[in-house]
Each structure stands twice: as C-alpha cells, then as structure tokens.
N, C-alpha and C positions, 0 to 999 in steps of 0.2 A: 504494500500500500504506500501511498504518498502522504506525507504529513507536512502541512504548510505552517509557517510561522512568520511573524514580523509585521503584520498589519497594525493599523491603529489610526489615531487622529493626529493630523499634522497641519500646521498653518501653511497657507500658500507660500511657495518658495522653499519649503522645507524638503527633507529627504527621508526616505524609508528604504530598508532593504528587506525584501521577502526571501524566505528560504523554502525549499521543497526537498525533503529527504525521503528517499526510498528505503523501506524496511522490509524485513522478511528474507526468504531464501531467493535471491536473484543472482543472475549471472552477468549483470551489467545493464547499462542504459544506452539506448540508441539516441534518438532525437528527443529533445525536451522543448516545451513551449509554455508561455504564460498567456492566459486569456483573461478578459474581464467582462463583467456584466453589470451595467448600471440599471437602476430601477426603470422598468418600462421599455428597456432596450434589449436588443439581441446580444448574445455573447459574441465578443470580437477578439480576434487574435492580436495580441500586443507585441510579442517577440517570440523568436524561434531560434534554436541553436541545434546544429547537427552534431553527430558523433565526433566529427572532425573539428568542431569549434567554429564553423561558419555561422554567422548570425544574420538575422533580418528583423526589421521593425516596422510597425505601422507608422505612417507618416507623422502623425501628431505627437509621437514620443521620441522620434529620432533626435539625437543629440542630448536628450535628457535621461533616457533609460538605458541601462546596460544589462544584458543577459549574460550569464556565465555559468560554469559548471565545474565541479570538483569530482572527477571520475573516481578517485580513490575513496571518496566519502559517499558516492552515489547521491550527490546533492546538487541541486540547481539553485541559482540565485537570480533575483531581479533587483538591481540597484536603481532606485527612482529618485532623481534629483529635480530641482526646480518644479516641484509639484504644483498643479493647478486645480482649482475646484472641479473642473471637468474630468479630472482623473479619478474622481470619487466613484468607487464601484467595488464589487466583490471580485477579488482576483483568484483565479484558479490555475494551478499548474497541471500540465499534462505530460506524460512521459511514455515512451515506448520502451518497455522493460523486457529484457531477456529472462524468461522463466525457465529456460534450459539453454543448451548450447545453440539452439537453432530457432526457437520459437519466441516471437515478439508478442507482447500483449500491451494494450493501451490502458493506462491507469489515470485517474483524476484525483487531485487533492480535494480536500473538504471545502476549500474556499476560505479566504481571509478578507475581512472588510478593511478597505482603505478609504478614509474620509479626509478630504482636504477642505478645511474651513477655518476662518478666522473667528 
C-alpha cells in the first residue's frame, strides 16, 4: 500500500513537501505520479516521474513543484513551493509497484489535504 504524509494548511507563498511511501512485500516501483482533486472538480495529474527519473508537470505548477523519488526507500516526494490558493485540493499519489519480478500493479495513496489560505 501507499501511505501519504505532509499535507496541511499553509499561507500563500509558502511551501509543503508531500511524501508517499510504499509498504509491504514489493519488488520495487516503476512510475510514480501525484494527482489532485479540488472540490467540485475532476482529479488532475500534477506531476509524473518515470523509473529512470524523467519528470513532467502540469503547466500551472511548472517551476514551483518538484517531483522526486528515493528508490532505496520506495518513497516518492512532491516539493511544493510558492503555493497559491488555487493549489488547494486533496493530493493523491499513484505508483506502479512490482508485486513480483514481472508483475506491475497500480496503487493509490489515501489522499492528503493541502489548503493554501491566509
């Protein structure tokens, strides 16, 4: 399973770092991603990182958010800087996890609330 942490309330311009740790018997993680869903809106892809470390971001967070991973810890991160009120949402991590040497399975984290407000 994936366990998220790091959400909370922050003022505009502030920073937060989200973590997503995979636990249980796994053989590694392939791609990872962060999504978010604001009230009344569809879930949207925020950032993605491949097994090789290549990254991609939605336009509105480019230059402010950074996705990274620590393969030794089976953990992914989303560093969020210069936060804006429109970044307020529940953030979810998603990972394709090797459950044996060959089989990938998609897992979702439980979601963590990020609120940007003065």
